[in-house]
C-alpha positions as CSV (number, residue, x, y, z in Angstrom):
1,M,-8.7,-62.0,140.5
2,A,-8.8,-64.6,143.0
3,R,-8.4,-68.2,141.9
4,I,-10.8,-70.6,143.4
5,A,-9.1,-73.6,144.8
6,T,-10.2,-77.1,143.6
7,R,-12.6,-78.6,146.3
8,V,-13.1,-82.2,146.8
9,E,-15.5,-84.2,149.0
10,Y,-14.8,-85.5,152.6
11,R,-16.9,-87.8,154.8
12,I,-16.9,-87.0,158.5
13,S,-17.6,-90.0,160.7
14,A,-18.5,-89.3,164.3
15,Q,-20.8,-90.5,167.1
16,D,-22.9,-88.5,169.6
17,R,-23.0,-88.9,173.3
18,A,-25.3,-91.9,173.1
19,G,-22.9,-93.7,170.9
20,R,-25.0,-93.4,167.7
21,P,-23.2,-92.8,164.4
22,L,-23.2,-89.3,162.8
23,V,-22.3,-88.8,159.2
24,K,-21.7,-85.5,157.4
25,Y,-20.2,-84.6,153.9
26,V,-18.2,-81.5,153.5
27,M,-16.3,-79.8,150.4
28,A,-12.7,-78.7,151.2
29,S,-9.6,-77.8,149.4
30,T,-7.3,-79.7,151.7
31,Y,-7.5,-82.4,154.4
32,F,-6.7,-80.0,157.1
33,E,-9.5,-77.7,156.0
34,A,-11.9,-80.7,156.1
35,R,-10.7,-81.8,159.5
36,G,-11.2,-78.3,160.9
37,K,-14.7,-78.2,159.7
38,A,-15.3,-81.7,161.2
39,K,-14.0,-80.5,164.6
40,D,-16.4,-77.5,164.4
41,W,-19.4,-79.6,163.5
42,V,-18.7,-82.1,166.2
43,Q,-18.2,-79.4,168.8
44,R,-21.5,-77.8,167.8
45,N,-23.5,-81.1,167.9
46,G,-21.7,-82.8,170.8
47,G,-19.9,-86.1,170.5
48,E,-16.6,-87.7,169.4
49,L,-14.9,-87.4,166.0
50,L,-13.9,-90.8,164.6
51,R,-12.4,-90.2,161.2
52,V,-12.4,-87.9,158.1
53,D,-12.1,-89.7,154.7
54,K,-11.5,-88.2,151.4
55,K,-13.5,-89.3,148.3
56,R,-11.2,-90.7,145.8
57,L,-11.7,-92.4,142.4
58,Y,-10.7,-96.1,142.4
59,V,-9.9,-98.3,139.4
60,Y,-10.8,-101.9,139.7
61,K,-10.4,-105.2,137.8
62,A,-12.9,-107.9,138.6
63,R,-14.1,-111.2,137.0
64,R,-17.6,-112.2,136.5
65,G,-17.8,-115.6,135.1
66,E,-15.3,-115.9,132.2
67,K,-15.4,-112.1,131.6
68,M,-12.7,-109.8,133.0
69,I,-14.1,-106.2,133.7
70,T,-12.2,-103.0,134.3
71,G,-13.9,-99.9,135.6
72,T,-13.8,-97.0,138.0
73,Q,-15.8,-96.2,141.1
74,S,-15.8,-93.2,143.6
75,A,-15.7,-94.2,147.2
76,Y,-14.2,-93.2,150.4
77,S,-12.1,-96.3,150.9
78,R,-10.9,-99.3,149.0
79,A,-12.8,-101.7,151.3
80,E,-16.1,-100.0,150.1
81,V,-15.2,-100.7,146.6
82,V,-14.4,-104.4,147.3
83,A,-17.7,-104.7,149.4
84,A,-19.8,-103.1,146.6
85,L,-18.3,-105.4,143.8
86,K,-18.8,-108.6,145.8
87,R,-22.4,-107.7,146.6
88,I,-23.2,-107.8,142.8
89,G,-21.4,-111.1,142.4
90,Y,-17.9,-110.0,141.1
91,Q,-14.6,-111.7,142.0
92,V,-12.3,-108.8,142.8
93,Q,-8.9,-109.0,141.2
94,S,-7.5,-105.6,142.2
95,V,-8.7,-102.2,143.5
96,Y,-6.2,-99.2,143.5
97,T,-6.0,-95.4,143.4
98,P,-4.5,-94.2,140.1
99,F,-2.0,-91.4,140.4
100,K,-3.3,-88.3,138.6
101,F,-3.7,-84.6,138.6
102,N,-7.1,-83.4,139.7
103,F,-8.2,-81.4,136.9
104,S,-11.5,-79.9,136.5
105,A,-13.6,-80.3,133.4
106,P,-13.0,-77.9,130.5
107,A,-15.1,-74.8,130.6
108,A,-16.4,-75.6,127.1
109,D,-17.6,-78.9,128.1
110,I,-19.3,-77.5,131.3
111,V,-21.1,-74.7,129.2
112,G,-22.3,-77.5,126.8
113,F,-23.7,-79.6,129.6
114,V,-25.4,-76.8,131.3
115,S,-26.8,-75.2,127.9
116,Q,-28.0,-78.6,126.6
117,S,-29.6,-79.4,129.9
118,A,-31.5,-76.1,129.9
119,K,-32.8,-76.9,126.4
120,L,-34.0,-80.4,127.5
121,L,-35.7,-79.0,130.6
122,E,-37.6,-76.5,128.4
123,Q,-38.9,-79.5,126.6
124,K,-40.5,-80.7,129.8
125,L,-38.1,-83.6,130.4
126,S,-37.7,-84.5,134.0
127,F,-34.4,-83.6,135.7
128,N,-33.3,-87.1,136.3
129,D,-34.0,-88.0,132.5
130,V,-32.0,-85.0,131.6
131,L,-29.0,-86.1,133.6
132,V,-29.1,-89.6,132.3
133,L,-29.3,-88.4,128.7
134,M,-26.4,-86.0,129.3
135,S,-24.2,-88.8,130.9
136,D,-24.7,-90.9,127.8
137,N,-23.5,-88.3,125.4
138,I,-20.7,-86.4,127.2
139,S,-17.3,-87.5,126.0
140,N,-15.2,-85.9,128.7
141,K,-14.5,-88.8,131.2
142,T,-14.2,-86.5,134.2
143,L,-17.6,-84.6,133.6
144,N,-19.1,-87.9,132.6
145,Q,-18.2,-89.5,135.9
146,A,-19.3,-86.4,137.8
147,I,-22.8,-86.5,136.2
148,K,-23.1,-90.3,137.1
149,D,-22.1,-89.5,140.6
150,I,-24.7,-86.9,140.9
151,I,-27.4,-89.4,139.6
152,N,-26.3,-92.0,142.1
153,D,-26.5,-89.5,144.8
154,L,-30.0,-88.3,143.9
155,R,-31.2,-91.9,143.6
156,N,-29.8,-92.5,147.2
157,G,-32.0,-89.7,148.4
158,L,-29.2,-87.1,148.8
159,D,-30.3,-83.4,148.7
160,S,-29.8,-82.1,145.1
161,R,-27.8,-79.0,146.3
162,E,-25.3,-81.3,148.2
163,A,-25.2,-83.8,145.3
164,F,-24.0,-80.9,142.9
165,M,-21.6,-79.5,145.6
166,R,-19.9,-82.9,145.8
167,Q,-18.8,-82.5,142.3
168,S,-17.5,-78.9,142.8
169,G,-14.0,-80.0,142.0
170,V,-15.1,-80.9,138.4
171,L,-17.8,-78.3,137.8
172,G,-16.2,-75.5,139.8
173,F,-17.3,-74.5,143.3
174,H,-19.7,-71.6,142.3
175,T,-21.0,-73.3,139.3
176,A,-21.9,-76.4,141.3
177,L,-23.5,-74.3,144.0
178,L,-25.6,-72.3,141.4
179,L,-26.8,-75.5,139.8
180,G,-27.8,-76.9,143.2
181,I,-29.7,-74.0,144.0
182,A,-31.4,-74.1,140.5
183,T,-32.7,-77.6,141.2
184,K,-34.5,-76.4,144.2
185,S,-36.0,-73.4,142.5
186,G,-39.2,-72.9,140.5
187,D,-37.6,-72.2,137.1
188,V,-34.7,-74.7,136.7
189,A,-34.4,-74.2,132.9
190,A,-34.0,-70.4,133.3
191,I,-31.4,-70.6,135.9
192,F,-29.5,-73.2,134.0
193,R,-29.4,-70.9,131.0
194,S,-28.1,-68.0,133.1
195,V,-25.4,-70.3,134.6
196,A,-24.4,-71.4,131.2
197,Q,-24.0,-67.7,130.2
198,L,-21.9,-67.1,133.4
199,V,-19.6,-70.0,132.9
200,E,-19.1,-69.0,129.2
201,R,-18.5,-65.4,130.1
202,R,-15.8,-66.3,132.7
203,A,-14.2,-68.7,130.1
204,E,-14.1,-65.9,127.6
205,F,-12.5,-63.4,130.0
206,S,-9.7,-66.0,130.8
207,K,-9.3,-66.9,127.1
208,G,-9.1,-63.3,126.2
209,L,-6.6,-62.5,128.8
210,K,-4.4,-65.4,127.9
211,S,-4.7,-64.6,124.1
212,A,-3.7,-60.9,124.9
213,L,-0.5,-62.1,126.8
214,L,0.5,-65.1,124.8
215,M,2.0,-63.4,121.7
216,P,3.8,-60.6,123.6
217,A,5.2,-63.2,126.0
218,V,6.6,-65.4,123.2
219,T,7.8,-62.4,121.3
220,S,9.6,-61.0,124.4
221,L,11.1,-64.5,125.3
222,T,12.4,-64.9,121.9
223,L,14.0,-61.5,121.8
224,M,15.4,-61.9,125.2
225,G,16.9,-65.1,124.2
226,A,18.6,-63.5,121.2
227,I,20.1,-60.7,123.3
228,I,21.4,-63.2,126.0
229,F,23.1,-65.3,123.3
230,Y,24.5,-62.3,121.6
231,A,25.6,-60.5,124.9
232,L,26.7,-63.4,126.9
233,Y,28.3,-65.8,124.3
234,L,28.9,-64.2,120.7
235,V,30.4,-60.8,121.8
236,P,32.6,-62.2,124.5
237,Q,33.9,-64.8,122.2
238,M,34.7,-62.2,119.6
239,M,36.4,-59.8,122.0
240,E,38.4,-62.7,123.5
241,M,40.1,-63.0,120.1
242,L,40.2,-59.2,119.3
243,G,40.3,-57.4,122.6
244,P,44.0,-57.9,123.3
245,M,44.9,-56.2,120.0
246,M,42.5,-53.1,120.5
247,D,43.6,-49.9,122.0
248,K,40.0,-48.8,123.0
249,I,36.9,-50.9,123.2
250,P,33.7,-49.2,121.8
251,P,31.3,-48.0,124.6
252,V,28.4,-50.3,123.8
253,T,30.5,-53.2,123.5
254,K,32.3,-52.4,126.7
255,F,29.0,-52.1,128.5
256,T,27.9,-55.5,127.1
257,L,31.2,-57.1,128.2
258,E,30.8,-55.8,131.8
259,A,27.3,-56.9,132.0
260,S,28.2,-60.4,130.7
261,D,31.0,-60.7,133.2
262,F,28.8,-59.7,136.1
263,V,26.0,-62.3,135.2
264,K,28.6,-65.1,134.7
265,V,30.1,-64.4,138.1
266,N,26.8,-64.0,140.0
267,Y,24.2,-66.0,138.1
268,G,24.0,-68.5,141.0
269,W,22.8,-66.1,143.7
270,M,20.8,-64.1,141.1
271,I,18.8,-67.4,140.3
272,V,18.5,-68.1,144.0
273,V,17.1,-64.7,144.8
274,M,14.7,-64.9,141.8
275,V,13.3,-68.2,142.9
276,A,13.1,-67.1,146.5
277,A,11.2,-64.0,145.5
278,V,8.7,-65.8,143.3
279,G,8.2,-68.6,146.0
280,S,7.8,-66.0,148.8
281,F,5.2,-64.2,146.7
282,Y,3.1,-67.2,145.9
283,A,3.5,-68.4,149.6
284,W,2.1,-65.1,150.8
285,L,-0.6,-65.2,148.2
286,S,-1.8,-68.5,149.4
287,T,-2.5,-67.2,152.9
288,V,-5.8,-65.6,153.7
289,N,-4.4,-62.3,154.6
290,G,-2.1,-62.3,151.6
291,R,-5.0,-63.0,149.2
292,L,-7.2,-60.4,150.8
293,A,-4.4,-57.7,150.5
294,F,-3.7,-58.6,147.1
295,D,-7.3,-58.5,145.9
296,K,-7.8,-55.2,147.7
297,Y,-4.9,-53.4,146.1
298,I,-4.9,-55.1,142.5
299,V,-8.0,-53.3,141.5
300,R,-6.2,-49.9,142.0
301,V,-3.6,-50.7,139.4
302,P,-4.3,-48.3,136.5
303,Y,-6.5,-49.7,133.6
304,V,-5.9,-53.4,134.4
305,G,-7.2,-53.0,137.9
306,N,-10.2,-51.4,136.4
307,I,-10.8,-54.4,134.2
308,L,-10.5,-56.7,137.0
309,R,-12.9,-54.6,139.2
310,N,-15.5,-54.5,136.6
311,T,-15.1,-58.1,135.8
312,S,-15.8,-59.0,139.5
313,I,-18.8,-56.7,139.5
314,E,-20.2,-58.2,136.3
315,I,-20.0,-61.7,137.8
316,F,-21.4,-60.5,141.2
317,T,-24.4,-58.9,139.4
318,R,-24.8,-61.8,137.0
319,V,-25.1,-64.3,139.9
320,L,-27.3,-62.0,141.9
321,G,-29.5,-61.7,138.9
322,I,-29.8,-65.5,138.7
323,I,-30.4,-66.4,142.5
324,Y,-32.1,-63.2,143.8
325,T,-35.8,-63.6,144.7
326,S,-38.4,-60.9,145.0
327,A,-39.6,-62.3,148.3
328,G,-37.8,-64.0,151.2
329,E,-34.4,-63.6,152.7
330,N,-31.6,-62.7,150.2
331,I,-28.5,-62.4,152.4
332,E,-27.3,-65.8,151.3
333,A,-27.8,-64.9,147.6
334,I,-25.8,-61.7,148.0
335,Q,-23.0,-63.6,149.8
336,V,-22.8,-66.3,147.1
337,A,-22.8,-63.7,144.5
338,A,-19.9,-61.8,146.1
339,D,-18.0,-65.1,146.6
340,A,-18.5,-65.9,142.9
341,S,-17.0,-62.5,142.0
342,G,-13.6,-63.9,142.4
343,N,-12.3,-60.9,144.6
344,S,-11.8,-62.4,148.1
345,W,-11.6,-58.9,149.6
346,F,-15.0,-57.8,148.1
347,A,-16.5,-61.1,149.4
348,R,-15.2,-60.4,152.9
349,Q,-16.5,-56.9,152.9
350,I,-20.0,-58.4,152.0
351,R,-19.8,-60.9,154.6
352,V,-18.4,-58.8,157.5
353,V,-19.7,-55.3,156.7
354,S,-22.7,-55.3,154.3
355,A,-24.6,-58.4,155.5
356,P,-24.4,-57.4,159.3
357,M,-25.7,-54.0,158.3
358,M,-28.7,-55.4,156.4
359,L,-29.4,-58.0,159.2
360,T,-29.0,-56.0,162.5
361,Q,-29.7,-52.3,161.2
362,G,-32.2,-53.1,158.3
363,V,-30.1,-51.1,155.9
364,E,-31.2,-51.4,152.4
365,L,-29.1,-53.2,149.7
366,G,-27.8,-50.0,148.0
367,K,-26.3,-48.4,151.3
368,A,-25.0,-51.8,152.4
369,L,-23.1,-52.2,149.1
370,T,-21.7,-48.7,149.5
371,A,-20.0,-49.6,152.7
372,T,-17.9,-52.2,150.8
373,D,-16.0,-49.4,149.1
374,F,-15.7,-51.6,146.0
375,I,-18.7,-50.9,143.6
376,P,-18.6,-47.7,141.5
377,E,-21.2,-45.0,142.2
378,M,-23.2,-45.8,138.9
379,A,-24.0,-49.3,140.0
380,L,-24.7,-48.1,143.6
381,S,-27.1,-45.6,142.3
382,R,-29.0,-48.2,140.4
383,F,-29.1,-50.5,143.4
384,R,-30.5,-47.8,145.6
385,T,-33.4,-47.2,143.1
386,A,-33.9,-50.9,142.6
387,A,-34.2,-51.5,146.4
388,E,-36.9,-48.9,146.5
389,T,-38.9,-50.2,143.5
390,G,-38.4,-53.7,144.3
391,S,-36.5,-54.5,140.8
392,V,-33.2,-55.7,142.2
393,K,-33.2,-58.9,140.1
394,V,-33.8,-57.1,136.8
395,T,-31.4,-54.2,137.7
396,A,-28.7,-56.7,138.6
397,Q,-29.1,-58.5,135.2
398,Q,-29.0,-55.1,133.3
399,L,-25.8,-54.1,135.2
400,A,-24.3,-57.6,134.3
401,D,-25.0,-56.9,130.5
402,Y,-23.5,-53.3,130.8
403,Y,-20.4,-54.5,132.5
404,E,-20.0,-57.3,130.0
405,T,-20.1,-54.8,127.2
406,E,-17.7,-52.5,129.0
407,N,-15.2,-55.2,129.6
408,S,-15.4,-56.4,126.0
409,F,-14.2,-53.0,124.8
410,A,-11.7,-52.7,127.6
411,M,-10.1,-56.1,126.8
412,K,-9.6,-54.9,123.1
413,N,-8.0,-51.6,124.2
414,L,-5.9,-53.7,126.7
415,V,-4.6,-55.9,123.8
416,S,-3.7,-52.8,121.7
417,I,-1.9,-51.2,124.7
418,I,0.1,-54.5,125.3
419,E,1.0,-54.8,121.7
420,L,2.1,-51.1,121.7
421,G,4.4,-51.8,124.7
422,V,5.9,-55.0,123.2
423,T,6.6,-53.0,119.9
424,V,8.5,-50.4,122.0
425,I,10.4,-53.1,123.7
426,I,11.3,-54.7,120.4
427,M,12.4,-51.4,118.9
428,G,14.6,-50.6,121.9
429,S,16.1,-54.2,121.8
430,L,16.6,-53.8,117.9
431,V,18.3,-50.4,118.4
432,F,20.7,-52.0,121.0
433,L,21.6,-54.9,118.9
434,T,22.1,-52.7,115.9
435,L,24.5,-50.4,117.8
436,L,26.4,-53.5,119.2
437,S,26.6,-55.0,115.8
438,S,27.7,-51.8,114.0
439,E,30.6,-51.4,116.6
440,T,31.8,-55.0,116.2
441,A,31.3,-54.8,112.4
442,G,33.3,-51.5,112.3
443,I,36.4,-53.1,113.7
444,D,39.1,-53.1,111.2
445,V,40.6,-56.6,111.6
446,N,43.5,-55.9,109.0
447,K,44.5,-52.8,111.0
448,I,44.4,-54.8,114.3
449,G,46.4,-57.7,112.7
450,A,49.0,-55.2,111.4
451,S,49.5,-53.6,114.8
């Protein structure tokens, strides 16, 4: 499943042909992506691009009277922070950007924030009051700062969807997008509940997959370490003393010694080849075409690919059930749901195949989704019926629940299969160590010494 890169906010500063300033805010994963968006925007609107600034978190120290104050402020430049502090009467001592890794907020904290917000909205609190209340009670500093930034942006008159999108690096791109859409809908609380369920489901899948692989990985690495120590150090040391006095070396021991000698002589280029292979794979995977090809073929892997496909479909239908409306244009809703699925090839098929078919040819949803060559026939049949009866939203929610249950059983079976595979590997390794140990233990030291 495709990993969504962390996006941060950039401010594009430009001027039109008359010299008037133009400002636009965009979300991008890298500076080069932001600059590309800036050039496209300026080209469409006419004018000249001045600069592209990344939004950063600054740490400041300032004095107000006798009191020294330390705090943080999000801004596009150090000068903006200094100017803002001076306007409120602070004597600025220092302003700097701390070095840190840009981690998103934990999924549990995001689920808690969205769920609690939904409950407060159901109690008829205003959306602004909910955000203020949540910002006062969230302990995670990253998420707390993101909520405060959203509050400030809304107070400054920024569109609510754009305000949430600015925090996509913390909330996650699609979570921020869905929350932004929710604030502009008629039933904010209901959509917030659905978004909380979606985030929780994705977190559960990730946690389940990691849990299924953690113990086998630890066991395999431990066993591999034992074999390497025994084969590359212990046996060669033993045979260095006893080998010259032996007429014939036992077969398993001989194989182990040959393998040990080969590794010792060639370990340098073996490490280089391994690192180069892994690096090349990740470099290829980071490209657009590489990610598309990977997501296209990974779902064809037996069993595991089926789980990944069903998970993508579950998230697609879950998001579609959240933002699909009975009336109006839903092309954007379908595209957002496909992007949220995590499979870039499926998202591309929706964007370049299904959406154009619906827009230009008037094809109904079920037939358009058939053209993606991704969704199983059962789900396609349900969508065809739903398009005829006008119950796409309900059908999408039902399919999401079905695939959630299906994936829960599939994950349990996957854990059993992995455990069985690890058991077979452990048994094979133990048999090898037992044979090797029996050969070395069967050497008659007294006989060798006598000869």
